[in-house]
N, CA, C and O atoms as a MOPAC input file, in Angstrom:
PM7 MOZYME 1SCF
protein

 N     75.62000 1  -170.30700 1   103.24700 1
 C     74.72300 1  -169.79700 1   102.26700 1
 C     74.85400 1  -168.03600 1   102.14700 1
 O     75.25500 1  -167.12800 1   102.87600 1
 N     74.34300 1  -168.14900 1   100.96400 1
 C     74.36800 1  -166.82100 1   100.70700 1
 C     73.06100 1  -166.03100 1   100.75400 1
 O     72.01300 1  -166.62500 1   100.49800 1
 N     73.05100 1  -164.75400 1   101.05700 1
 C     71.51500 1  -164.25100 1   101.36400 1
 C     71.04500 1  -164.26600 1   100.15500 1
 O     69.83300 1  -164.26300 1   100.36800 1
 N     71.22400 1  -164.28300 1    98.71900 1
 C     70.46000 1  -164.65100 1    97.14100 1
 C     70.04100 1  -165.99100 1    97.13200 1
 O     69.32100 1  -166.42600 1    96.23300 1
 N     70.52100 1  -166.81200 1    98.25400 1
 C     69.70900 1  -167.95600 1    98.27100 1
 C     68.64500 1  -168.29400 1    99.01400 1
 O     67.98300 1  -169.30300 1    98.77100 1
 N     68.42600 1  -167.60600 1    99.83400 1
 C     67.55900 1  -167.73400 1   100.83700 1
 C     65.86100 1  -167.46700 1   100.18600 1
 O     65.60800 1  -166.82800 1    99.16500 1
 N     65.00900 1  -168.03600 1   100.94500 1
 C     63.92800 1  -167.44800 1   100.35300 1
 C     63.43600 1  -166.45100 1   100.77900 1
 O     64.09600 1  -165.83300 1   101.61500 1
 N     62.37500 1  -166.02700 1   100.45600 1
 C     61.73500 1  -164.22300 1   100.39800 1
 C     60.88400 1  -164.32000 1   101.46200 1
 O     60.55500 1  -165.47700 1   101.72500 1
 N     60.40500 1  -163.42500 1   102.18500 1
 C     59.51200 1  -163.32100 1   103.13000 1
 C     58.29300 1  -162.52000 1   102.89000 1
 O     58.01400 1  -162.16000 1   101.74600 1
 N     57.76000 1  -162.30600 1   103.62200 1
 C     56.39700 1  -161.52600 1   103.19300 1
 C     56.80800 1  -160.12800 1   103.12600 1
 O     56.54400 1  -159.42400 1   102.15100 1
 N     57.63500 1  -159.59700 1   104.43800 1
 C     58.25300 1  -158.48700 1   104.57800 1
 C     58.75100 1  -158.16600 1   102.99500 1
 O     58.13300 1  -157.52000 1   102.14900 1
 N     60.22500 1  -158.90400 1   102.85200 1
 C     60.68600 1  -158.72500 1   101.67400 1
 C     60.09400 1  -158.66600 1   100.36600 1
 O     60.61700 1  -158.22500 1    99.34300 1
 N     58.83300 1  -159.20500 1   100.52300 1
 C     58.17500 1  -159.00800 1    98.65700 1
 C     56.96600 1  -157.38100 1    99.14600 1
 O     56.22500 1  -156.88000 1    98.30000 1
 N     57.04900 1  -156.87800 1   100.53200 1
 C     56.38300 1  -155.89800 1   100.55300 1
 C     57.23400 1  -154.81100 1   100.59900 1
 O     56.86800 1  -153.67100 1   100.31700 1
 N     58.68000 1  -155.19600 1   101.04200 1
 C     59.49000 1  -153.85900 1   100.50900 1
 C     59.68900 1  -153.50400 1    99.09900 1
 O     59.72800 1  -152.34700 1    98.68300 1
 N     59.83800 1  -154.78200 1    98.24100 1
 C     60.08500 1  -154.78400 1    97.03900 1
 C     58.76400 1  -153.86700 1    96.46900 1
 O     58.85100 1  -152.73200 1    96.00000 1
 N     57.46600 1  -154.70200 1    96.64300 1
 C     56.09800 1  -153.80500 1    96.26100 1
 C     56.35800 1  -152.60100 1    96.23900 1
 O     56.47600 1  -151.95000 1    95.20100 1
 N     56.50800 1  -152.05800 1    97.63400 1
 C     56.70400 1  -150.64900 1    98.16100 1
 C     57.87100 1  -149.46700 1    96.72000 1
 O     57.72700 1  -148.37200 1    96.17600 1
 N     58.76000 1  -150.41900 1    96.70100 1
 C     60.13400 1  -149.97700 1    95.67200 1
 C     59.38800 1  -149.84800 1    94.32600 1
 O     59.65900 1  -148.95000 1    93.52900 1
 N     58.26500 1  -150.95100 1    94.06300 1
 C     57.73600 1  -150.94200 1    92.47800 1
 C     56.37000 1  -149.84700 1    92.34300 1
 O     55.81900 1  -149.64500 1    91.26100 1
 N     55.95400 1  -149.21300 1    93.58500 1
 C     55.02100 1  -148.66600 1    93.40900 1
 C     55.45100 1  -147.09600 1    93.71000 1
 O     54.64300 1  -146.16700 1    93.69500 1
 N     56.79900 1  -146.96700 1    93.97300 1
 C     57.98600 1  -145.84800 1    93.90300 1
 C     58.26400 1  -145.65900 1    92.73000 1
 O     58.34100 1  -144.55800 1    92.18400 1
 N     58.44300 1  -146.72700 1    92.23000 1
 C     59.14400 1  -146.41700 1    90.59900 1
 C     57.71700 1  -146.53400 1    89.60900 1
 O     57.81700 1  -146.12300 1    88.45300 1
 N     56.66400 1  -146.98400 1    89.98400 1
 C     55.27700 1  -146.61100 1    89.54100 1
 C     55.37700 1  -145.31100 1    89.34400 1
 O     55.57500 1  -144.82300 1    88.23100 1
 N     55.22400 1  -144.51500 1    90.61700 1
 C     54.74300 1  -142.99200 1    90.24900 1
 C     55.71400 1  -142.16000 1    89.83200 1
 O     55.41500 1  -141.13400 1    89.22200 1
 N     56.75400 1  -142.42500 1    90.05000 1
 C     58.09600 1  -141.66000 1    89.28100 1
 C     57.93800 1  -141.86800 1    87.77300 1
 O     57.91100 1  -140.87400 1    87.04700 1
 N     57.81300 1  -143.32600 1    87.16300 1
 C     57.38800 1  -143.24300 1    85.90300 1
 C     56.01000 1  -142.58300 1    85.46900 1
 O     56.11100 1  -141.96900 1    84.40800 1
 N     54.98000 1  -142.57000 1    85.93700 1
 C     53.91600 1  -141.73300 1    85.54100 1
 C     53.99200 1  -140.31400 1    85.67500 1
 O     53.15800 1  -139.60800 1    85.10900 1
 N     55.28400 1  -139.62600 1    86.65000 1
 C     55.41100 1  -138.60300 1    86.46000 1
 C     56.22700 1  -138.24900 1    85.34100 1
 O     55.95400 1  -137.26900 1    84.64800 1
 N     57.09400 1  -138.89700 1    85.14700 1
 C     58.07900 1  -138.58800 1    83.90600 1
 C     57.30900 1  -138.35400 1    82.82200 1
 O     57.37300 1  -137.33700 1    82.13000 1
 N     56.29000 1  -139.64000 1    82.59100 1
 C     55.09800 1  -139.47700 1    81.44400 1
 C     54.47100 1  -138.43900 1    81.49300 1
 O     54.51300 1  -137.82100 1    80.42900 1
 N     53.93100 1  -137.99700 1    82.23500 1
 C     53.31100 1  -136.25400 1    82.91500 1
 C     53.88700 1  -135.07200 1    82.08800 1
 O     53.31600 1  -134.15800 1    81.49400 1
 N     55.40900 1  -135.43000 1    82.26000 1
 C     56.54100 1  -134.26900 1    82.46500 1
 C     56.91500 1  -134.25400 1    80.62100 1
 O     57.06500 1  -133.21200 1    79.98200 1
 N     57.02100 1  -135.85500 1    79.94700 1
 C     56.87100 1  -135.83200 1    78.57200 1
 C     55.87300 1  -135.39000 1    77.87100 1
 O     56.24800 1  -134.80100 1    76.85700 1
 N     54.83400 1  -135.43900 1    78.00200 1
 C     53.61900 1  -134.89700 1    77.57000 1
 C     53.48000 1  -133.58000 1    77.85500 1
 O     52.90200 1  -132.92600 1    76.98700 1
 N     53.84100 1  -133.01100 1    78.81600 1
 C     53.59600 1  -131.43700 1    78.81100 1
 C     55.15500 1  -130.58200 1    78.16600 1
 O     55.26300 1  -129.43200 1    77.74100 1
 N     55.98000 1  -131.42700 1    78.27600 1
 C     57.23100 1  -130.93300 1    76.97700 1
 C     56.56200 1  -131.09500 1    75.36000 1
 O     56.93600 1  -130.34100 1    74.46100 1
 N     55.51200 1  -132.19600 1    75.12700 1
 C     55.56800 1  -132.47800 1    74.13100 1
 C     54.74300 1  -131.20000 1    73.26800 1
 O     54.95700 1  -130.62100 1    72.20300 1
 N     53.48800 1  -131.08300 1    74.54500 1
 C     52.64100 1  -129.87300 1    74.14000 1
 C     53.21000 1  -128.64100 1    73.90900 1
 O     52.86400 1  -127.85900 1    73.02500 1
 N     54.39700 1  -128.42200 1    75.00100 1
 C     54.94000 1  -126.95200 1    74.33300 1
 C     55.88900 1  -126.97600 1    73.12800 1
 O     55.86700 1  -126.02000 1    72.35200 1
 N     56.69800 1  -127.97700 1    72.92600 1
 C     57.23600 1  -128.27300 1    71.42500 1
 C     56.16400 1  -127.84000 1    70.25300 1
 O     54.93700 1  -127.90600 1    70.17900 1
 N     57.15400 1  -127.38800 1    69.41000 1
 C     56.17700 1  -127.01100 1    68.13500 1
 C     56.35300 1  -128.39200 1    67.34500 1
 O     57.20200 1  -129.25900 1    67.55200 1
 N     55.26600 1  -128.37400 1    66.32100 1
 C     55.20000 1  -130.27000 1    65.60200 1
 C     55.98700 1  -129.42500 1    64.24600 1
 O     56.17200 1  -128.21500 1    64.11100 1
 N     56.38500 1  -130.66200 1    63.25600 1
 C     57.13000 1  -130.47300 1    62.29300 1
 C     55.87700 1  -129.53200 1    61.38600 1
 O     56.38600 1  -128.62000 1    60.73300 1
 N     54.52200 1  -129.62400 1    61.28000 1
 C     53.62400 1  -128.93000 1    60.92500 1
 C     53.54100 1  -127.67900 1    60.96500 1
 O     53.21100 1  -126.96400 1    60.01900 1
 N     53.83600 1  -127.32200 1    62.06100 1
 C     53.94900 1  -125.95700 1    62.67700 1
 C     55.03500 1  -125.24800 1    62.54600 1
 O     55.01400 1  -124.01700 1    62.51500 1
 N     56.02200 1  -125.90300 1    62.46200 1
 C     57.15700 1  -125.11100 1    62.38900 1
 C     57.39500 1  -124.95000 1    60.57900 1
 O     58.24000 1  -124.13200 1    60.21500 1
 N     56.72700 1  -125.64700 1    59.64800 1
 C     57.16300 1  -125.49500 1    58.21000 1
 C     56.07100 1  -124.24500 1    58.26900 1
 O     56.44700 1  -123.20200 1    57.73400 1
 N     54.63300 1  -124.25900 1    58.92900 1
 C     54.12300 1  -123.02100 1    58.66200 1
 C     54.56000 1  -121.97500 1    58.60500 1
 O     54.46700 1  -121.26400 1    57.60500 1
 N     55.21600 1  -121.60400 1    59.81900 1
 C     55.87800 1  -120.89700 1    60.54500 1
 C     57.18800 1  -119.89300 1    59.65700 1
 O     57.33700 1  -118.67200 1    59.64400 1
 N     58.15300 1  -121.20300 1    58.83800 1
 C     58.54600 1  -121.18500 1    57.99000 1
 C     58.15600 1  -120.30400 1    56.66100 1
 O     58.67000 1  -119.50400 1    55.87900 1
 N     57.11100 1  -120.86700 1    56.87500 1
 C     56.58900 1  -120.03800 1    55.02600 1
 C     56.12400 1  -118.73300 1    55.35400 1
 O     56.31200 1  -117.79600 1    54.57900 1
 N     55.43800 1  -118.57400 1    56.61400 1
 C     55.03500 1  -116.97500 1    56.61600 1
 C     56.22400 1  -116.30800 1    57.30300 1
 O     56.15800 1  -115.11100 1    57.58100 1
 N     57.28300 1  -117.01600 1    57.58200 1
 C     58.67800 1  -116.22200 1    57.44200 1
 C     59.01800 1  -115.86300 1    55.86100 1
 O     59.12500 1  -114.74800 1    55.35100 1
 N     59.11400 1  -116.79500 1    55.42400 1
 C     59.62000 1  -116.62000 1    53.98900 1
 C     58.62400 1  -115.31900 1    53.20900 1
 O     59.24300 1  -114.36700 1    52.73400 1
 N     57.16600 1  -115.33700 1    53.11500 1
 C     56.36800 1  -114.59000 1    52.55300 1
 C     56.64900 1  -113.10900 1    53.30300 1
 O     56.56400 1  -112.03600 1    52.70500 1
 N     56.94900 1  -113.23000 1    54.52400 1
 C     56.93100 1  -111.61100 1    55.01200 1
 C     58.82800 1  -110.82800 1    54.26800 1
 O     59.03900 1  -109.66300 1    53.93400 1
 N     59.83800 1  -112.02300 1    54.24800 1
 C     60.80500 1  -111.76600 1    53.76100 1
 C     60.74400 1  -111.20500 1    52.73700 1
 O     60.96800 1  -109.99800 1    52.64100 1
 N     60.31100 1  -112.23600 1    51.38900 1
 C     60.07800 1  -111.66200 1    50.23000 1
 C     59.43500 1  -110.37500 1    49.93900 1
 O     59.93300 1  -109.60000 1    49.12200 1
 N     58.23700 1  -110.08600 1    50.63900 1
 C     57.86800 1  -108.64600 1    50.81500 1
 C     58.76600 1  -107.74100 1    51.16200 1
 O     59.20900 1  -106.76200 1    50.56200 1
 N     58.96900 1  -108.16900 1    52.15500 1
 C     60.30500 1  -106.79100 1    52.64700 1
 C     61.37900 1  -106.60900 1    51.94500 1
 O     61.97600 1  -105.53400 1    51.99400 1
 N     61.87400 1  -107.82700 1    51.03300 1
 C     62.59500 1  -107.74600 1    50.34400 1
 C     62.90700 1  -106.70700 1    49.10900 1
 O     63.89600 1  -106.02900 1    48.82600 1
 N     61.42000 1  -106.91600 1    48.40900 1
 C     61.17900 1  -106.05300 1    47.26200 1
 C     61.11300 1  -104.75800 1    47.99300 1
 O     61.54200 1  -103.88800 1    47.23500 1
 N     60.73700 1  -104.22400 1    49.21800 1
 C     60.46000 1  -102.99300 1    49.49000 1
 C     61.89400 1  -102.41500 1    49.54100 1
 O     62.07000 1  -101.38700 1    48.88700 1
 N     63.00800 1  -102.95500 1    50.26400 1
 C     64.55500 1  -103.01200 1    50.80200 1
 C     65.16100 1  -102.66400 1    49.17300 1
 O     65.78900 1  -101.65500 1    48.85400 1
 N     64.90000 1  -103.42900 1    48.57600 1
 C     65.56000 1  -103.33300 1    46.74800 1
 C     65.05000 1  -102.12700 1    46.38600 1
 O     65.91800 1  -101.27700 1    46.18900 1
 N     63.66900 1  -101.69300 1    46.19800 1
 C     63.08400 1  -100.40900 1    46.18000 1
 C     63.45300 1   -99.34900 1    46.60900 1
 O     63.23800 1   -98.35800 1    45.91100 1
 N     64.18700 1   -99.18300 1    48.00500 1
 C     64.20600 1   -98.63200 1    49.04700 1
 C     65.70800 1   -97.86700 1    48.17300 1
 O     65.92800 1   -96.76000 1    47.68200 1
 N     66.67800 1   -99.42600 1    48.35600 1
 C     68.17900 1   -99.31300 1    47.91400 1
 C     68.40100 1   -98.15200 1    46.09000 1
 O     68.95800 1   -97.11300 1    45.73800 1
 N     67.53100 1   -99.26000 1    45.48200 1
 C     67.35500 1   -98.10800 1    43.93200 1
 C     66.89400 1   -96.72000 1    43.97200 1
 O     67.24000 1   -96.00400 1    43.03200 1
 N     66.07500 1   -96.14900 1    45.02800 1
 C     65.86900 1   -94.78000 1    45.19500 1
 C     66.98800 1   -94.14000 1    45.78500 1
 O     67.05900 1   -92.91900 1    45.64200 1
 N     67.99400 1   -94.80500 1    46.50500 1
 C     68.83000 1   -94.04100 1    47.25400 1
 C     69.82500 1   -93.84800 1    46.25300 1
 O     70.34200 1   -92.74600 1    46.06800 1
 N     70.17100 1   -95.05200 1    45.47700 1
 C     70.73000 1   -94.90700 1    44.08100 1
 C     70.93500 1   -93.85500 1    43.27400 1
 O     71.97300 1   -93.35400 1    42.84200 1
 N     69.87300 1   -93.60700 1    43.14100 1
 C     69.41200 1   -92.59900 1    41.95200 1
 C     69.40500 1   -91.35200 1    42.78500 1
 O     69.86600 1   -90.36600 1    42.20800 1
 N     68.90400 1   -91.14100 1    44.25400 1
 C     69.48600 1   -89.71300 1    44.48800 1
 C     71.01600 1   -89.68800 1    44.86500 1
 O     71.51000 1   -88.57300 1    45.03200 1
 N     71.74500 1   -90.69500 1    45.00200 1
 C     73.03900 1   -90.32700 1    45.53400 1
 C     74.09000 1   -89.99100 1    43.87500 1
 O     75.20400 1   -89.48700 1    43.73300 1
 N     73.07800 1   -90.55300 1    42.85100 1
 C     73.76000 1   -90.23200 1    41.30900 1
 C     73.50400 1   -88.99900 1    41.19700 1
 O     74.34900 1   -88.12900 1    40.98600 1
 N     71.91700 1   -88.77400 1    41.37600 1
 C     71.86400 1   -87.27900 1    41.11700 1
 C     72.66100 1   -86.31000 1    41.91400 1
 O     73.49400 1   -85.58500 1    41.37100 1
 N     72.44500 1   -86.28400 1    43.07200 1
 C     73.57000 1   -85.44300 1    44.32300 1
 C     75.12500 1   -85.42400 1    43.53200 1
 O     75.85400 1   -84.44200 1    43.67100 1
 N     75.51100 1   -86.51800 1    42.76000 1
 C     76.82600 1   -86.69300 1    42.74500 1
 C     77.24300 1   -85.82600 1    41.36200 1
 O     78.26300 1   -85.16300 1    41.17300 1
 N     75.94200 1   -86.09200 1    40.33300 1
 C     76.07500 1   -85.42300 1    39.11600 1
 C     75.99400 1   -83.92400 1    39.19700 1
 O     76.37300 1   -83.14500 1    38.32200 1
 N     75.35000 1   -83.55700 1    40.57100 1
 C     75.12400 1   -82.01800 1    40.87400 1
 C     76.32200 1   -81.34900 1    41.41200 1
 O     76.48600 1   -80.17100 1    41.09300 1
 N     77.04400 1   -81.82600 1    42.05500 1
 C     78.38500 1   -81.72200 1    42.96900 1
 C     79.39000 1   -81.80900 1    41.87700 1
 O     80.38900 1   -81.12100 1    42.08600 1
 N     79.37800 1   -82.50200 1    40.72800 1
 C     80.17100 1   -82.83800 1    39.83200 1
 C     80.16900 1   -81.49200 1    38.88300 1
 O     81.16200 1   -80.82000 1    38.60600 1
 N     78.71900 1   -81.24100 1    38.42200 1
 C     78.71900 1   -80.15200 1    37.74200 1
 C     78.85400 1   -78.62100 1    38.27200 1
 O     78.77900 1   -77.53700 1    37.69200 1
 N     79.02800 1   -78.90200 1    39.28600 1
 C     78.96800 1   -77.36400 1    40.22100 1
 C     80.85700 1   -77.31300 1    40.50600 1
 O     81.62900 1   -76.35600 1    40.46500 1
 N     81.00700 1   -78.21200 1    40.68000 1
 C     83.04400 1   -78.63600 1    40.58900 1
 C     83.75900 1   -77.86500 1    39.26400 1
 O     84.72800 1   -77.12000 1    39.11700 1
 N     82.59500 1   -78.54800 1    38.26600 1
 C     83.54900 1   -78.30000 1    36.91800 1
 C     83.31500 1   -76.94300 1    36.41100 1
 O     84.11700 1   -76.37500 1    35.67000 1
 N     81.90000 1   -76.27800 1    36.92800 1
 C     81.57400 1   -75.03700 1    36.66000 1
 C     82.61800 1   -74.16200 1    37.64900 1
 O     82.59500 1   -73.02800 1    37.17000 1
 N     83.25900 1   -74.16600 1    38.47100 1
 C     84.04800 1   -73.70300 1    39.50000 1
 C     85.65900 1   -73.60800 1    38.67800 1
 O     86.42400 1   -72.67300 1    38.44200 1
 N     85.68700 1   -74.96100 1    38.42800 1
 C     87.22100 1   -75.08700 1    37.63600 1
 C     87.19500 1   -74.21400 1    36.51600 1
 O     88.14000 1   -73.50500 1    36.16900 1
 N     85.96000 1   -74.29300 1    35.89600 1
 C     86.15300 1   -73.29200 1    34.72700 1
 C     86.41400 1   -71.97600 1    34.74900 1
 O     87.07100 1   -71.27800 1    33.97700 1
 N     85.70900 1   -71.67200 1    35.91000 1
 C     85.64300 1   -70.01200 1    36.15600 1
 C     86.59700 1   -69.83300 1    36.26500 1
 O     87.09100 1   -69.08500 1    35.42100 1
 N     87.34900 1   -70.28800 1    37.16800 1
 C     89.00800 1   -70.26200 1    37.91100 1
 C     89.88200 1   -70.29200 1    36.51200 1
 O     90.49100 1   -69.27100 1    36.19400 1
 N     89.94200 1   -71.47600 1    35.67200 1
 C     90.96700 1   -71.18000 1    34.50500 1
 C     90.33400 1   -70.29900 1    33.41400 1
 O     90.99200 1   -69.90300 1    32.45200 1
 N     89.02400 1   -70.00200 1    33.59700 1
 C     88.86500 1   -68.36700 1    32.72300 1
 C     89.74800 1   -67.15400 1    33.26600 1
 O     90.54100 1   -66.50600 1    32.58300 1
 N     89.39400 1   -66.91400 1    34.98600 1
 C     90.01000 1   -65.68900 1    35.62900 1
 C     91.33600 1   -66.08000 1    35.47100 1
 O     92.02200 1   -65.06600 1    35.33300 1
 N     91.80400 1   -66.79000 1    35.44100 1
 C     93.39800 1   -67.19900 1    35.42700 1
 C     93.99600 1   -66.75600 1    33.97000 1
 O     95.01200 1   -66.06600 1    33.89900 1
 N     93.20900 1   -67.25600 1    32.68900 1
 C     93.69500 1   -66.69500 1    31.36700 1
 C     93.47100 1   -65.15700 1    31.38700 1
 O     94.34300 1   -64.39300 1    30.97400 1
 N     92.06000 1   -64.63800 1    31.97000 1
 C     92.10300 1   -63.18700 1    31.90700 1
 C     93.12900 1   -62.30700 1    32.63400 1
 O     93.70100 1   -61.32100 1    32.17100 1
 N     93.26700 1   -62.88500 1    33.95900 1
 C     94.39100 1   -62.26500 1    34.54700 1
 C     95.50000 1   -62.44000 1    34.17900 1
 O     96.13300 1   -61.60500 1    34.82600 1
 N     96.50200 1   -63.21000 1    33.28700 1
 C     97.43800 1   -63.51300 1    32.93300 1
 C     98.22000 1   -62.64600 1    31.98200 1
 O     99.38900 1   -62.78400 1    31.62000 1
 N     96.76200 1   -61.12000 1    31.43200 1
 C     97.23000 1   -60.32800 1    30.70300 1
 C     97.28400 1   -59.13700 1    31.79700 1
 O     98.09100 1   -58.23400 1    31.57600 1
 N     96.62500 1   -59.07900 1    32.75500 1
 C     96.69700 1   -57.95100 1    33.97600 1
 C     98.11100 1   -57.36900 1    34.09000 1
 O     98.25300 1   -56.20200 1    33.72400 1
 N     98.98400 1   -57.92200 1    34.47000 1
 C    100.36200 1   -56.88300 1    34.34100 1
 C    100.50200 1   -56.02300 1    33.24500 1
 O    100.95700 1   -54.89000 1    33.39900 1
 N    100.10300 1   -56.51500 1    31.99200 1
 C    100.61700 1   -55.79400 1    30.87000 1
 C     99.68700 1   -54.65900 1    30.82400 1
 O     99.97900 1   -53.49800 1    30.53500 1
 N     98.51600 1   -55.13200 1    31.14800 1
 C     97.29200 1   -54.06000 1    30.50600 1
 C     97.66800 1   -52.91900 1    32.02900 1
 O     97.97900 1   -51.77700 1    31.68900 1
 N     97.65100 1   -53.12600 1    33.25900 1
 C     98.38400 1   -52.22800 1    34.37800 1
 C     99.59700 1   -51.62800 1    33.92200 1
 O     99.87800 1   -50.74300 1    34.73100 1
 N    100.44900 1   -51.68700 1    33.01100 1
 C    101.38000 1   -51.01400 1    32.86300 1
 C    101.05400 1   -49.75300 1    32.06000 1
 O    101.36000 1   -48.57200 1    32.21900 1
 N    100.06200 1   -50.64100 1    30.80800 1
 C     99.48000 1   -49.31700 1    29.84000 1
 C     98.84900 1   -48.73500 1    30.46600 1
 O     99.07100 1   -47.56900 1    30.14300 1
 N     98.02200 1   -48.76100 1    31.34500 1
 C     97.42400 1   -48.08900 1    32.07600 1
 C     98.21200 1   -47.26500 1    32.87800 1
 O     97.62500 1   -46.18700 1    32.97300 1
 N     99.13500 1   -47.25400 1    33.42800 1
 C    100.02400 1   -46.48600 1    34.08400 1
 C    100.91000 1   -45.53600 1    33.46200 1
 O    101.53800 1   -44.67000 1    34.07100 1
 N    100.93300 1   -45.76400 1    32.07100 1
 C    101.66300 1   -45.36100 1    31.35300 1
 C    100.64900 1   -43.75600 1    30.91800 1
 O    100.96300 1   -42.56600 1    30.89700 1
 N     99.59700 1   -44.36300 1    30.67500 1
 C     98.41100 1   -43.31100 1    29.53800 1
 C     98.44100 1   -42.48500 1    30.88100 1
 O     98.84300 1   -41.32300 1    30.94800 1
 N     98.04100 1   -43.11100 1    31.77600 1
 C     98.06100 1   -41.98800 1    33.40100 1
 C     99.03600 1   -41.04300 1    33.87800 1
 O     98.76400 1   -40.09500 1    34.61500 1
 N    100.43000 1   -41.38700 1    33.34200 1
 C    101.50000 1   -40.40900 1    33.73000 1
 C    101.10700 1   -39.31700 1    32.55100 1
 O    100.81200 1   -38.13900 1    32.75400 1
 N    101.16800 1   -39.94700 1    31.34400 1
 C    101.19300 1   -39.16400 1    29.83100 1
 C     99.91600 1   -38.16000 1    30.24100 1
 O    100.00200 1   -36.98400 1    29.88900 1
 N     98.96400 1   -38.51900 1    30.83500 1
 C     97.67400 1   -37.38500 1    30.89300 1
 C     98.04100 1   -36.79500 1    32.15700 1
 O     97.56200 1   -35.66100 1    32.13300 1
 N     98.61300 1   -36.97100 1    33.19300 1
 C     99.50800 1   -36.40600 1    34.17000 1
 C    100.17200 1   -34.88300 1    33.86000 1
 O    100.04100 1   -33.72100 1    34.24400 1
 N    101.14200 1   -35.84300 1    32.70200 1
 C    102.20300 1   -34.29600 1    32.06300 1
 C    101.19400 1   -33.71800 1    31.40400 1
 O    100.75700 1   -32.81300 1    32.11600 1
 N    100.51900 1   -33.80400 1    30.23900 1
 C     99.84400 1   -33.02000 1    29.80800 1
 C     99.04200 1   -32.11800 1    30.29500 1
 O     98.73400 1   -31.05500 1    29.75500 1
 N     98.59100 1   -32.63800 1    31.60900 1
 C     97.75200 1   -31.41400 1    32.46900 1
 C     98.48100 1   -30.64700 1    33.22700 1
 O     98.14900 1   -29.49800 1    33.51600 1
 N     99.55400 1   -31.21400 1    33.62500 1
 C    101.00100 1   -29.98800 1    34.34900 1
 C    101.21000 1   -28.94700 1    33.24200 1
 O    101.50400 1   -27.78200 1    33.51100 1
 N    101.01800 1   -29.48700 1    31.74100 1
 C    101.89400 1   -28.78300 1    30.64600 1
 C    100.92500 1   -27.65800 1    30.34100 1
 O    101.30900 1   -26.48900 1    30.29700 1
 N     99.65400 1   -28.01800 1    30.12800 1
 C     98.37000 1   -26.86700 1    29.94300 1
 C     98.15000 1   -25.93900 1    31.26800 1
 O     97.60900 1   -24.83900 1    31.15600 1
 N     98.62900 1   -26.47200 1    32.61700 1
 C     98.67500 1   -25.64500 1    33.66700 1
 C     99.31600 1   -24.92500 1    34.12200 1
 O     98.97300 1   -24.06000 1    34.92800 1
 N    100.54200 1   -25.15800 1    33.64200 1
 C    102.00500 1   -24.04700 1    33.67600 1
 C    101.72900 1   -22.93200 1    32.67900 1
 O    101.95000 1   -21.75500 1    32.96600 1
 N    101.08900 1   -23.43700 1    31.13300 1
 C    100.90500 1   -22.36000 1    30.49200 1
 C     99.78700 1   -21.23800 1    30.55900 1
 O     99.69700 1   -20.24100 1    29.84400 1
 N     98.88400 1   -21.68100 1    31.68700 1
 C     97.67300 1   -20.57200 1    32.33000 1
 C     96.65100 1   -20.89500 1    30.83800 1
 O     95.96300 1   -20.06900 1    30.23800 1
 N     96.83800 1   -22.39500 1    30.51000 1
 C     95.42800 1   -22.50500 1    29.47100 1
 C     93.90700 1   -22.57800 1    30.38200 1
 O     93.87300 1   -22.89300 1    31.57200 1
 N     92.87800 1   -22.27600 1    29.68700 1
 C     91.52500 1   -22.71300 1    30.29100 1
 C     91.33100 1   -24.43600 1    29.73200 1
 O     91.62500 1   -24.96900 1    28.66300 1
 N     90.71000 1   -24.96600 1    30.98200 1
 C     90.18400 1   -26.13200 1    31.13900 1
 C     89.86600 1   -26.50900 1    29.53900 1
 O     89.82000 1   -25.69300 1    28.61800 1
 N     89.72200 1   -27.50500 1    29.47300 1
 C     88.88400 1   -28.14100 1    27.84400 1
 C     87.21800 1   -27.71700 1    28.31200 1
 O     86.77600 1   -27.66200 1    29.46000 1
 N     86.83000 1   -27.57400 1    27.62500 1
 C     85.05500 1   -27.13900 1    27.49600 1
 C     84.53800 1   -28.16700 1    28.38000 1
 O     85.49000 1   -28.90900 1    28.62400 1
 N     83.53200 1   -28.56200 1    28.96000 1
 C     82.94600 1   -29.63100 1    29.44700 1
 C     83.53600 1   -30.06500 1    30.71000 1
 O     82.92100 1   -30.84900 1    31.43400 1
 N     84.89900 1   -29.52500 1    31.08400 1
 C     85.78700 1   -30.35900 1    32.61900 1
 C     85.82300 1   -29.61600 1    33.49600 1
 O     86.06400 1   -30.09300 1    34.60500 1
 N     85.55100 1   -27.81300 1    33.34400 1
 C     85.60400 1   -27.28600 1    34.39000 1
 C     84.30800 1   -26.75600 1    35.09200 1
 O     83.26500 1   -26.87100 1    34.44800 1
 N     84.23400 1   -26.01800 1    36.70800 1
 C     83.47000 1   -25.57500 1    36.84500 1
 C     82.29400 1   -24.46200 1    35.64700 1
 O     82.52600 1   -23.33900 1    35.20000 1
 N     81.06300 1   -25.36000 1    35.44400 1
 C     80.19600 1   -24.76000 1    34.93600 1
 C     79.46400 1   -23.41200 1    35.52100 1
 O     79.65800 1   -23.28500 1    36.73000 1
 N     78.56700 1   -22.25200 1    34.85400 1
 C     77.85700 1   -21.32100 1    34.79100 1
 C     77.34500 1   -21.71300 1    36.32000 1
 O     76.94100 1   -22.86900 1    36.44900 1
 N     77.32400 1   -20.87600 1    37.46500 1
 C     76.86900 1   -20.76500 1    38.67600 1
 C     75.05400 1   -20.16800 1    39.11500 1
 O     74.69800 1   -20.08900 1    40.29100 1

């Protein structure tokens, strides 16, 4: 005969009953753990409420962020316009200076010729012993 075919004794029944009591205690502990987890977890309604609140806050800040971005864009455009205007003015001055200085060598040559001519006339007058023209020499003391 096999062991499975033998009749159960009171001792066997007590051992099985003890095992069932242990299982009952374990199941009760599991039920308590599941209950605690459920209390800690958010419900679908709580998640939806939280999502709605986050959406409202996001919309509020999104408007502020867009307003700030537009303000920064306007400030940058104004700054760019000022820089562009300054650069344009500077380039105009450089172009004007370039045009004015293009004739400078000719003007310097003309002034040099006049200066040499004046020096020659002064030397001629000084060699003749002529008095200096009125208003150029020392006045009465």
